[in-house]
N, C-alpha and C positions, 0 to 999 in steps of 0.2 A: 588738466593732467600735470603732475609734477613728480619729480624724483627726489626721494629722501634717502640719504646714505648714512649708515652708521659705520664708522671707520676707526678702529683701534690702530693708530698709526705707528705704534711701538716707540717707546722713548729712545733716546740717543745714548747708547752705551758701547764702549770699545769692544767688549767681548763678543759682539755680534759679527766682528770681522768684516767680511765682504758684504754683509747685510746691515752694516752700520748705516745710520740715517743718511749721511752724505752720499752714499752710493745708491740709496733708494730714491733719492729726490727726482731724478729724471722719470722713473716709472710712475711716481705719484703724480707729477704734473701731466704726464702723458695720459694716464687714466682719467683724470678730471677733465682734461680737454676733449678726450674722445667721448666720454660718457655724458658730460654736460649735466651733472646733478644740479638741482635747484637749491637744496639745503644739505649740508653735511654736518653730522655730529661727530667730532673727533674725540678720541680719548688718548691719554698719555702724552699730551702735548707739553713739552718743556718750554721754558721762556724763550730760548733762542729758536726753537722750532715754531712757536707762535709768530715770532718776528719774520721768519722765513715764509710762513704761509701768507702773512699780510703783504709781504713784498711781492710774492709771486702769483697769488690768486687775485689778479687785478680786477676780475669781474665780480668779486665777492667782497663783502665786509666780513671780518673775522672778529668774534667777540669771545670773552671768557677771562677768567683770572685764576691764578695759582691756588692750590689747595692748602698750602702751609700757612702758618700764622702770619708770616710776612707777605702773603699773597704771591709767593714764588712757588717753585715746584711745578708738578704736573697740573694741567688744567683740562677741563672738558670744553674745548672750543667749539663754537658753532659758526660755520661759514654760510652765508646766504647771498643769493644773487642781488646785486645792487639794482638791477633793472626790473625786478619782479616783486620785491617786498619792501615794506616800510616797517621798521622796528618800533613797536609801541612800548614794550617793557622788556627789561632784561634783569635777571638777578642770579646770583650764585648762592645756594644754601648748602650747608654742611650736613652730611648724613650723621647725625649725632643727636643727643638730647638737647643740645644748644645750637640749633641750626644756623644762627647768625653770629656765632663766635668763630672767627677764622681759626683754622687749625684744629678744631674740635673733632672728636671721633667717638664711636662706641668702644666699650671697654675691650672687646676681643678683636677689634679691627687692627690690622697691621700698621695702617697709616691713615691719615685723614682722607676722607672720600667726599666728593661733592656732586651736586647736580646743577647743571647750568640750565636755567629756564628762560625761554624767550617767547614773547608773544609778537606775532607778525600780522600785518594786514597785507593780503595779496593785492597789488596795485590794480590789476585788471578787474578782478571780481569784487573788491572791497570786502572780502571775507576774512575774519580773524582766524588765526591758527596758533596753537600753543605747542611748543617743543620742550621736551624734558630729556636732556642728554646726560647720561650718568655712567659710572664705572664702579660696580660694587666690589667689596673687598675680596681679595684672593684667598685669604686665610680664614677669616671668621665666619662660620656658618650662621651663628647667631647675629652677627653684625649685618649679614646680607638680609636675613629675615627682618630685622628691625628696620633696615633701610627701606625695604619694600613697603612695610607697614607705614613708615613715615611718609613716603611719597604718596601712598594711597590716601592718607589723611589729608595731605596737602591738596591734592586735586579735588577732594570732596569738600574743601572749605574755600574754594576760590571765590573771589568777589569780582574781579575784572574778567569779563567775557566768560562766565562760568559754563556756558553751553557751547563754547567754541570747540571744534575738534582738537584732539590731543594726540601727539605722537610721543610715546615714551620709548626710548631706545638706548642701546649701549652695550657694554660688556658687563654681563651679569655674573661672570665667573661661576656659573652654575649650568649643569647639563639639563637637557629636557626632562629627565626623569627625577630631578632633584625636588626637595621640599620647597625650595624657593620658586621653582616654576609651577609647582602645584598651587602655591599661594597666589601667583599671578593668574593662574587659570580661574581662581575664585574671585578675582578682582572684578568689580561690577563693570560690565560693558566693555572691558578691554579685550581686544582680539589679537592673538599672536599671529601676525601675517608671515612670520618666518618659520612656522612649524614645518618640520620635515625637510628643511633646506640642507641638512647634513653638516659636515665639518666646516667650522668657521675659524677655529684656531689650529694652526699646523706647526707653529714653532720653527719656521723656516725648514720644515721637513726633518727636523732633528729631534723632536720631542717624542716620548714614548706613547703619549696619550692624546692624539689629535681628537678634537671634540667640538660640538656646537656650544658656544657660550655667548654668542652675540645675537641680539634679538631686536625686533621692531614690533611694538604693540601700538595699536590705534584704538581710539575711542571716539565715536560720534561723528557723523557727517562725512566720512571718508570711505571709499571703496578701494581695495587693493586690486589692481589689474594684473600685476606681475611682481615677482620678487626674484632676484638673482644675486649670485656672488660674483665679485670681480676676481675670478680665479685664473685669468689668462695673463696677468701682468707679472711675468717672471722672465728674466733673461740671464742665461749662463749661471744659474744658481742664485741670482739676486732676486728677491721677492719684494713686492710692494710693501709688505709688512709681514709680521708673524701671524697676522689674522687676515682673512679675506674680508675686504669691505663688503657690506651687504646693502643692496639697493632695492628699495620698494617703490614701485611706480603707482602713484595714488591719484584718484580723482575725487572731486567733490560729489556728494550725493545731490540729486535734483539739480543738475547743471542746467542753466537757462539756455 
């Protein structure tokens, strides 16, 4: 059994006031220490935020790189337990027609978007596991559709551990009734374990349209035992993020 969390941590901007990153840090650390996830897929991690995660999440390795041409800017970081996993392969690819050109994007995407891919071997079971952590564009519907199609082509052309279970998760910037989620519903063998979980984006309770836009999909060799939002981490109007992190508790099929 292991816990996977998708967590849009919210980039660090002054306009968030009391919910700026520096004020949310204690809640972030408290949640991770209490919940003890095994792997976390973060979105919206700025360079200094990645450094803070590496310094403070001492039980984890944190990997990822920025989405801009100079490899700065936001990254899709993946944190994984040092004592549970061995990293076999890691790469970042851009959601674009030129996925290995840094800073590239689809024409109607507001900014470059990436997917951080990591292949792990669980130390105890020696089983491989593939993680795809992404954040689709907030503006371009076509860019989101093209990104989903690109990721599906990628997983269907894998050469390293092609049959290993896959977790595809992140902020899709699309609601459950959207065309993007309909496309995911048609993706071969992927199961949305976060179906029906309700609101995941709340905008620090100031936005007009709270909605579910964060998802965890699994393919092959995994059963979901439970899924929950980390919705209790708020103190005096300071929230852990403008999204609720979503935790899926998963187990291997055919456990020995």
